[in-house]
VEXGU-211144 format. One record per residue (C-alpha): x, y, z; residue in one letter. Coordinates in steps of 0.001 Angstrom, whole numbers, padded with zeros to 6 digits, always signed. Layout:
// VEXGU-211144
XYZa
...
//
This chain:
// VEXGU-211144
-014918+040259+011445m
-013900+040309+007800t
-014753+037523+005394r
-011141+036363+005312k
-010988+036165+009108q
-014314+034314+009133y
-013027+031755+006614e
-009841+031282+008630q
-011785+030782+011844q
-014120+028343+010124r
-011131+026389+008789y
-009463+026191+012212f
-012706+025047+013842n
-013078+022319+011232r
-009497+021181+011843v
-010120+021084+015596q
-013295+019053+015179r
-011556+016622+012844a
-008651+016257+015280a
-011087+015606+018122a
-012846+012894+016093r
-009528+011210+015374a
-008611+011612+019046l
-011758+009771+020113d
-011341+007111+017474l
-007690+006472+018304a
-008622+005293+021782t
-011415+002961+020734t
-011020-000720+021483m
-010578-001549+017804t
-007388+000462+017529f
-006078-000670+020897r
-006740-004302+020007e
-004999-003948+016624m
-001870-002428+018150a
-001857-004843+021084a
-002371-007825+018768d
+000567-006709+016614l
+002818-006341+019661f
+001801-009789+020889r
+002659-011221+017464c
+006158-009765+017808f
+006753-012226+020660k
+006863-014968+018014e
+009905-013377+016355v
+012976-015527+016871e
+015542-013944+019190e
+018698-013099+017243y
+020981-013072+020304r
+022280-016186+021979g
+022007-014817+025526h
+019181-013385+027595t
+019070-009754+026409p
+018205-006663+028356q
+015605-005740+025722y
+013810-008506+023847s
+013395-008366+020071a
+009613-008065+020524a
+010062-005013+022765l
+012429-003307+020312l
+010142-003909+017319l
+007134-002659+019298a
+009001+000536+020198i
+009855+001166+016530v
+006168+000785+015633v
+005169+003162+018448i
+007610+005734+017082g
+006333+005326+013528l
+002727+005710+014680l
+003755+008825+016605s
+004914+010679+013482s
+008631+009827+013738e
+010279+008505+010586n
+013875+007665+011520n
+015396+005679+014351v
+017216+008589+015962r
+013998+010612+016256n
+012210+007526+017595i
+014809+007296+020368e
+014262+010953+021280t
+010482+010509+021334f
+010434+007421+023555i
+012881+008950+026033k
+010818+012140+026238n
+007522+010224+026578n
+008291+007065+028596p
+004833+006906+030190d
+003094+006941+026785k
+005365+004210+025442v
+004906+001996+028495k
+001123+002403+028229e
+001262+001146+024658y
+003410-001821+025684l
+001158-002574+028638k
-001747-003154+026219m
+000122-006154+024806a
+001314-007457+028150g
+004894-006286+027596i
+006274-004849+030835n
+009283-002582+030456s
+010596-001789+033933k
+013983-000776+032559l
+014905+002402+030747g
+014335+002974+027070m
+016770+001550+024474p
+019110+003722+022424s
+018929+004247+018690d
+021913+001919+018134s
+020067-000867+019986t
+016991-000328+017801l
+019119-000362+014654l
+020844-003600+015635r
+017442-005218+016115a
+016337-004078+012662l
+019589-005304+011132h
+019568-008789+012679h
+015895-009851+012933v
+015037-012370+010217d
+012882-010412+007793y
+011128-013531+006453l
+010071-014406+009989d
+008815-010859+010586l
+007120-010798+007163l
+005147-013981+007889a
+004016-012638+011281i
+002932-009210+010009v
+001165-010557+006897s
-000767-013073+008999e
-001728-010311+011442w
-002853-008085+008553s
-004977-010884+007045d
-006769-011339+010369r
-007925-007735+010475w
-008770-007187+006823f
-010706-009498+004530a
-011517-008716+000905s
-015183-008933-000116s
-014558-009130-003874s
-015059-012193-006059k
-011280-012576-006199y
-008768-011024-003832r
-007107-008343-005937h
-003366-008372-005231i
-001252-005677-006896a
+002490-006144-007365i
+004780-003207-007956d
+008376-002225-007205g
+009605+000816-005298k
+013065+002362-005021a
+014727+003704-001868l
+016747+006436-003508r
+018474+007769-000393a
+020369+004455-000183c
+021748+004837-003727l
+025185+006260-002860k
+025478+004512+000480k
+024485+001039-000705c
+025505+000767-004361f
+028096+003523-004853c
+025710+005709-006837g
+024983+003234-009630t
+021743+001501-008674h
+019290+002229-005825p
+017854-000735-003906p
+014351-001774-004922y
+011654-003481-002877i
+008964-005496-004670l
+005646-005101-002829n
+002406-007124-002910a
-000727-005801-001223f
-004493-006222-001327d
-005973-003315-003290v
-009489-003522-001841d
-008649-003795+001852s
-005127-002409+002000g
-003897-005675+003514c
-000128-006134+003215f
+000875-009542+001832h
+004579-009757+001043a
+007704-007952-000085q
+011170-008882-001284i
+014309-006952-002139e
+015408-006845-005776i
+019131-007566-006011g
+021649-005471-007885k
+022230-008084-010594k
+018602-009044-011206t
+015286-007353-011989n
+011610-007523-011047e
+010767-010545-013177i
+013730-012385-011703g
+012414-011951-008151e
+008656-012264-008698i
+008822-016057-008403y
+010319-015750-004909h
+007628-013204-004025l
+004815-015464-005215l
+006068-018300-002990r
+005595-016068+000073l
+001849-015584-000549m
-001338-017633-000540d
-002588-017154-004111l
-005673-019358-003898d
-008612-017240-005116g
-006431-014203-005872a
-006308-012039-008995f
-002789-010706-009654i
-002070-007510-011573t
+001260-005875-012362g
+002968-003687-014926d
+004584-004780-018181a
+007699-006006-016359a
+005701-009039-015152f
+004305-009975-018593s
+005919-013386-018651h
+004338-016761-019313a
+006277-018421-016490d
+004937-015874-014007a
+001360-016562-015108m
+001995-020308-014956r
+003264-020000-011366a
+000147-018031-010356v
-002244-020474-012042v
-000563-023484-010459q
-000992-021836-007050a
-004749-021437-007619g
-004821-017774-008641g
-005489-015731-011765h
-003417-013114-013551m
-003685-010391-016192a
-000468-009730-018155c
-000129-006503-020182p
+001538-006879-023579a
+003374-003704-024528k
+006653-002891-026237g
+008483-005591-024294n
+006600-008263-026296q
+005998-006716-029757p
+005043-009970-031502n
+002410-010853-028886l
+001095-007299-028932e
+000762-007308-032740e
-000965-010729-032678t
-003602-009558-030183i
-004085-006225-031978r
-004688-007871-035357a
-007099-010406-033842y
-009181-007759-032082i
-009314-005631-035240d
-010592-008624-037223d
-013183-009425-034550m
-014540-005865-034714r
-015252-006375-038411i
-016338-010026-038579e
-017826-010900-035161a
-018362-007776-033113s
-021120-009533-031142e
-018411-011557-029328h
-016713-008421-027996i
-017764-007295-024529a
-017207-003536-024298a
-017281-001158-021358f
-016530+002552-021000s
-016237+004741-017936d
-016326+008008-019894e
-019507+009127-018123d
-017709+008734-014797n
-014358+010059-015959g
-012089+011191-013171v
-011196+014893-013061v
-007984+015475-011138s
-005210+018097-011199h
-006744+019928-014152g
-007149+016800-016277r
-009908+014372-017130k
-009222+010641-017387y
-011388+007878-018818w
-010921+004421-020359r
-012538+002165-022923y
-012336-001623-022501y
-012910-004524-024902e
-012862-008122-023639f
-012824-011227-025885i
-012878-014928-024988t
-013908-016569-028292k
-011062-018183-030234g
-008371-017067-027790v
-007032-020580-027155d
-006309-021012-030882e
-004888-017474-031092l
-002301-018098-028369l
-001468-021675-029417a
+001799-020598-031074e
+002899-018271-028265t
+004468-018771-024832d
+000977-018367-023320f
-000322-021530-025003s
-002687-023301-022612g
-002552-020393-020149l
-004377-017465-021721g
-008126-017891-022194h
-009094-014249-022807a
-007573-011134-024350v
-008489-007515-023813a
-007579-004037-024957v
-007647-000914-022784v
-007595+002569-024308r
-006636+005236-021835r
-007610+008831-022610f
-006449+012036-020970r
-007591+015573-021695q
-006391+018796-020116d
-009146+021079-018824i
-008503+024644-019979r
-010481+027864-019545y
-010444+031250-021209d
-010581+034638-019467a
-014344+034235-018884d
-013798+030804-017312h
-015390+029074-020289t
-014037+025569-021078p
-011793+025430-024122i
-011491+022250-026172s
-008040+020697-025859s
-006464+017707-027604p
-007067+014233-026191v
-004046+012027-025497e
-004598+008278-025959a
-002663+005141-025031q
-003518+001546-025942t
-002538-001493-023881v
-003323-005148-024660y
-003779-007850-022025y
-003658-011642-021771v
-005906-013080-019022i
-005801-016670-017852d
-009516-016873-017014t
-012692-016247-018989a
-014947-016312-015908s
-014787-012577-015229i
-016863-009898-016915s
-015525-006851-018698v
-016693-004663-015800e
-014698-006769-013315e
-011650-006638-015567f
-012012-002861-015808a
-012101-002587-012022r
-008932-004670-011636y
-007023-002589-014206v
-008232+000732-012846r
-007693-000098-009184n
-004193-001464-009747h
-002624+001897-010478w
-004834+003731-008014a
-003766+001365-005225g
-000065+001502-006132c
-000014+005292-006306e
-001724+005663-002919i
+000624+003212-001161v
+003786+004675-002670h
+002630+008256-002112y
+001899+007675+001574v
+005156+005787+002137l
+007188+008578+000517d
+005415+011704+001752t
+004274+010574+005205e
+006850+007945+006258f
+009785+009389+004232d
+010688+005957+002906e
+012450+007499-000074d
+014770+009344+002341l
+015563+006353+004536s
+019244+005342+004556r
+018904+002181+006635v
+020329-000549+004425c
+022674-002652+006587t
+021728-006308+007025g
+017948-006792+007114n
+017318-003213+008250g
+015834-001963+004979m
+013471-004942+004701q
+012366-004929+008356n
+011785-001184+008528l
+009730-001304+005331s
+007587-004126+006798i
+006971-002118+009985l
+005993+000964+007949r
+003351-001057+006102k
+002070-002501+009391a
+001632+001060+010693c
-000084+001998+007445m
-002540-000865+008002t
-003415+000531+011450i
-003804+004043+010049l
-006121+002732+007321k
-008352+001187+010000a
-008580+004551+011765i
-009070+006489+008547r
-012097+004410+007516k
-014168+006242+010127n
-012462+009614+009644t
-012390+009971+005882k
-011556+013670+006024q
-008473+013092+008149m
-005085+012757+006474s
-002513+010211+007539y
-000362+013046+008857h
-003157+014432+011050a
-003908+010982+012484i
-000239+010346+013287r
+000068+013740+014973q
-003030+012939+017018t
-001602+009587+018079l
+001646+011334+018995r
-000155+013791+021253d
-002504+011161+022612l
+000070+008553+023554g
-001396+005785+025677g
-004272+007599+027394i
-006553+004893+028864p
-010077+004515+027492v
-011563+005100+030950d
-009971+008528+031079f
-011422+009413+027687l
-014922+008401+028793k
-014764+010887+031669t
-014149+013703+029189t
-016617+012576+026518a
-019071+015353+027361n
-016591+018164+026786t
-016680+020163+023567s
-014598+019217+020560s
-012427+022308+020748s
-011695+021891+024449s
-010823+018224+023883q
-008330+019153+021195a
-006802+021951+023308d
-006583+019779+026429k
-005109+016581+025018k
-003163+017677+021951m
-000068+018893+023711t
+002346+018732+020770g
//
């Protein structure tokens, strides 16, 4: 056996072992209880039809979730999957006490359910379910807010002029989904953030967002609801940015002892051939007087500056590192509380973008949200909510299988279907490779 063949065999064995671990984990009681609890919550969704339907709204929503968990991303493929695997689907539904003695619904029936179910009703049910299973252990619950476009709906929905946007709010530490709202054609993110904030419990939460949310009224709404917020001041507020910059420069010269500094250069992240690190400065002294003449008067009690650095990692022919120029960016912040340390502030700023990139990357690459063309009625909102509910379940599985990708876990759930736990226990003594070969039939 050559070295290349040995490496290939070693890779395939590792993939089989990882798939077997995910296969075992997918049938644990934790996963079954999460899925069953979600399906039971769907029974609280208000029926959108005035007569007794053949398929209830709870059954149709549960089937969409089963299809999404089974690696199907559009309604037509979900219909094909459930009709080819009726026993697996009925086993899933049986976990939640939903008995489906009839045949499986068509894709048009599933689409009508997505179009007509009240998305605010579904949002409240799914967010409450998500909160029950995930609880943040941080001092403040870190909630990140960021918008996301569904570009495949651009021509179909707005005649090629403006793609629909969905404003998302999620817990960065636990991955818990909180709320979402669609951004209308004639408004923007700051115009809809007030409606989004009303959908969430902000008591004890720390809100972060990009420069589009740097508005005093947004911070006032968060503070009145019992939360805290950090607003970046960039080019959209040049006067506020210049005021904070001049004040921090003066403090460095006259009272540097009142500046709390922190740097993560020693733990700089190396990714995709680049190195990233940041330098933070946090000031609370004299901030109330500094912001007295601004819109943040009485709201901001601390200011901060974040310097982001990026350096490309280059090598010569001998694989010796070559010095390359360092790119820098400076961002100023207004924070409504002085009770956090500079290290905590650094974690909130750093984790905001990390959390947003992970959520958006998974939704686009794994669930094909950017390619979805469902936009009639409440379909876009409801389907996006169900995708995030599935992502919450996948996160729970992935915690114990850190080497497994979301795609591998979904493929395993697709092949596994609704195999009872008792059946898995009878095969627990078999080898990992035989388990994967026997049960992964895809």
